[in-house]
N, C-alpha and C positions, 0 to 999 in steps of 0.2 A: 778886158782880159780875164776878169773874173767869170764872166758868162762862158767863155771858151773852156775854162777849167771845169766848171760844173758840167758842161756838156760832155767832156772827156770822161769824167767819173761815171755819169749816167750810162754812157755806152759800154763801159767796162764791167758793169754789174751783170751778174748772171740772172737769167730769168728764174723765177721761183718754180720749183718742182715739188709737188707734195711728196712726203716720205712714204715709203712702202710700209704700211702698218699691218701687223699680224692680228687678225681678229679672232678672239677665242669664243665669242658668243656672249649672250646676256648672262648676268650674274644669276638671274632667276633660273635659267636653264642649267647652270653649272652647280647650283646648290640643291641637289636632288635628295640629300640625305634625310634620314629620319632623325629629328631632333625634338627637343622640347620647344615648341613654338606656342607662345601665349600672346594674347592681345586682342584688340578690337579692330575691326575693319581690315583684317588681313595683315596688319603690321604688328610685330611683337618681338619679344625676347627670343633669342635662338641660342640654345646651349647645344653644342655639338662635340662629339668625341674628336679630340684634336691631337692625340698622341702620334708622333712620327712613326712609332713602331707598328701601328695599325694600318699604315698606308704604304702604297707602292706606286711606281710610275710618277714620282713627284717631280714637278716642273715649276720652278719659281717664275712667275709672270709679272711680278711688280713688287712695289714696296709701299706699305701702309704709312701714313704720315707719322706714326709713332716709331718707324724705322724697322718694323718686323716685316718679314716676307709675306707675300700673297702668293698662293700656290694653286695649281691644278693637280689632282691626284685621283687615284682609285683606292678604295679600301681593299685590303687583302681579302682573299676569298673567304677566310674564316670569319670575317667581320661584316661582309656585305649584307647578310640577311638582317643584321641589327641596325646598320648605319646607312645603307644605301648602295645601290648598284649604279654603274655608269661613272662618268667623269664628275668630280666634285670640285668645289672652289672653297678655299679656307686658309687657315693659319696653322702654325705649329705651336702646341702648348708650351714646349720648352722655350721658344723665343718670347711668347707672351708673358710667361712667368718672370722673366728677367726684367721687364719694363712695367708690367701691370699685374702683379701677383693676385690682386683681388678679382681679376677676371678668370682665374683658373681654379677649378675645384676638382675634387676626386669623386668619381662615380662610386656607387656601392660595390661595383664589381672591380674596382681598383684602377681603372684607367682615368687619365686626366681629360677634363673637358673644359671648353672655353665659352664664356658668356660673350657672344659676338656683339650684343647690344652695347656692352661697355666699350667695345672698340669702335662703335659707330656703324657697325655692319648689321643690317636687318634684312630679313627675307620677306618678300611679299608673297602671300598665299593667295592664289586665284581659284 
């Protein structure tokens, strides 16, 4: 009788269907900004302007293990020449400041920037 019960359960299970995932592209392609990138072999520290006020078209695409948001965005037109054109990937300084203030600094021009290496996010330079 136990075998019959197991067979009934097996026939009632739904077949696995893979989820529809939205692909945003590679991180390398989404981090086109101009930042301070140092290091050897193409890997290094990346400090990027991360103030929310400098950005537009902000879309949260995920959550960092620290609990902060991961975003796609564009820099506002007044800042693109300095920080990069096109779609960008990054975090928001105001969120980082709450959980890891040592990763946030203030640039000489007064905007906040984040040391992405302290968050475990590095950019590969090819």
